[in-house]
C-alpha positions, -999 to 999 in steps of 0.1 A, spaced: -413 -203 -666 -447 -216 -655 -458 -219 -691 -427 -239 -701 -432 -262 -672 -469 -266 -680 -462 -275 -716 -436 -301 -706 -459 -316 -680 -487 -320 -706 -462 -335 -731 -449 -360 -705 -485 -369 -695 -495 -373 -732 -525 -350 -727 -536 -325 -752 -541 -290 -737 -576 -290 -750 -584 -318 -726 -576 -297 -695 -607 -286 -676 -591 -264 -649 -558 -246 -646 -546 -237 -610 -517 -213 -610 -493 -216 -581 -473 -184 -590 -463 -164 -560 -475 -128 -556 -443 -113 -569 -451 -119 -606 -451 -98 -638 -478 -74 -625 -498 -71 -593 -536 -76 -589 -536 -101 -617 -551 -136 -621 -521 -152 -637 -537 -186 -641 -558 -172 -670 -527 -163 -689 -511 -197 -680 -542 -214 -695 -541 -192 -726 -504 -196 -734 -505 -233 -725 -533 -239 -750 -559 -249 -725 -587 -230 -743 -615 -251 -726 -603 -246 -691 -613 -221 -665 -585 -208 -643 -577 -195 -609 -547 -186 -586 -539 -200 -552 -513 -189 -527 -496 -202 -496 -460 -190 -503 -436 -220 -501 -466 -243 -496 -485 -232 -527 -474 -262 -548 -486 -288 -523 -518 -267 -516 -525 -267 -554 -522 -305 -555 -544 -310 -524 -571 -287 -538 -570 -305 -571 -573 -339 -555 -603 -327 -535 -619 -313 -566 -614 -344 -586 -629 -364 -558 -659 -341 -555 -667 -333 -592 -671 -362 -616 -674 -337 -644 -638 -325 -638 -614 -352 -651 -582 -332 -658 -565 -304 -640 -532 -286 -647 -513 -272 -617 -484 -249 -625 -465 -217 -621 -433 -198 -616 -413 -182 -588 -393 -150 -587 -392 -140 -550 -354 -140 -552 -357 -106 -569 -368 -92 -536 -337 -102 -516 -310 -77 -507 -279 -98 -502 -262 -70 -483 -288 -72 -456 -281 -100 -430 -316 -97 -417 -329 -115 -448 -302 -142 -450 -327 -170 -444 -340 -167 -480 -306 -161 -496 -310 -195 -514 -341 -184 -533 -339 -188 -570 -361 -185 -601 -379 -216 -613 -411 -231 -626 -430 -263 -621 -462 -280 -632 -481 -313 -628 -512 -328 -645 -537 -345 -623 -564 -367 -639 -589 -394 -630 -581 -411 -663 -549 -427 -676 -517 -439 -659 -493 -422 -636 -485 -416 -600 -512 -418 -574 -516 -389 -550 -521 -404 -516 -527 -372 -496 -512 -343 -477 -515 -324 -444 -512 -288 -434 -506 -269 -402 -507 -231 -399 -501 -208 -369 -516 -173 -371 -491 -159 -346 -464 -158 -373 -486 -145 -401 -469 -110 -401 -433 -122 -396 -422 -123 -433 -438 -98 -457 -432 -70 -482 -456 -43 -469 -461 -22 -500 -485 -23 -529 -513 -31 -505 -541 -13 -488 -522 -12 -455 -491 7 -466 -477 29 -493 -441 30 -506 -428 65 -512 -398 68 -534 -373 97 -533 -346 91 -558 -332 109 -589 -356 138 -584 -386 115 -582 -407 117 -550 -440 100 -554 -461 72 -540 -454 44 -563 -455 6 -569 -425 -7 -587 -425 -38 -609 -412 -49 -642 -385 -22 -643 -412 6 -642 -427 27 -615 -464 35 -616 -480 64 -596 -518 69 -595 -522 50 -628 -495 70 -646 -461 55 -657 -431 75 -646 -394 72 -651 -379 46 -627 -342 44 -636 -320 45 -606 -297 76 -604 -260 71 -598 -254 57 -564 -290 46 -560 -294 8 -561 -324 -15 -555 -308 -24 -521 -314 12 -510 -352 7 -509 -365 9 -474 -398 -9 -471 -421 -13 -442 -457 -13 -432 -481 -9 -402 -463 -37 -383 -429 -21 -384 -414 -55 -388 -382 -64 -406 -391 -92 -429 -380 -87 -465 -372 -50 -460 -342 -32 -447 -355 -6 -423 -387 -3 -402 -400 29 -417 -431 39 -436 -412 55 -465 -392 39 -492 -361 58 -501 -330 54 -522 -298 66 -506 
């Protein structure tokens, strides 16, 4: 989705992908695979062969953050005339609609967006932005697996192993294992939690993920 949005943004701006100097990916962390700099693939598939790429993340504020960082870079680096900001969003896949504790993001949906910022040519002028963060709430909404602070352990269909699940597959210690749900075992049965024991995007405050 991010690639499609980027291609359309470049077309609307009348800019050849080869003119892009930097690609900033605003994909969220729930993407095709973890531990991946997705901006490099966005640049590659978008045809921005000259550009270097990076990812930024601030959850729902990532798009605005990407624009702000781009404006700062354009103002500071005269050798950086054109930047592509774009990405996709699939956090809706994480939501269990049967759990009222996560009803606040029920309206999440898949989508993609992109913008081209340049010091040359016509277009809208970016006036500025402002941010405010409060560290007291930093652990209130999270998915505490696939990180150094927690491990999800799956017990379902005869499979019991520490695993990270994405793209329809489960991976354990670098090995691909069968991840098909057995009868009566649905994604909503996952119980995810981490060191905080909070109930953000997970169903139960436990250290083990299990399918019931």
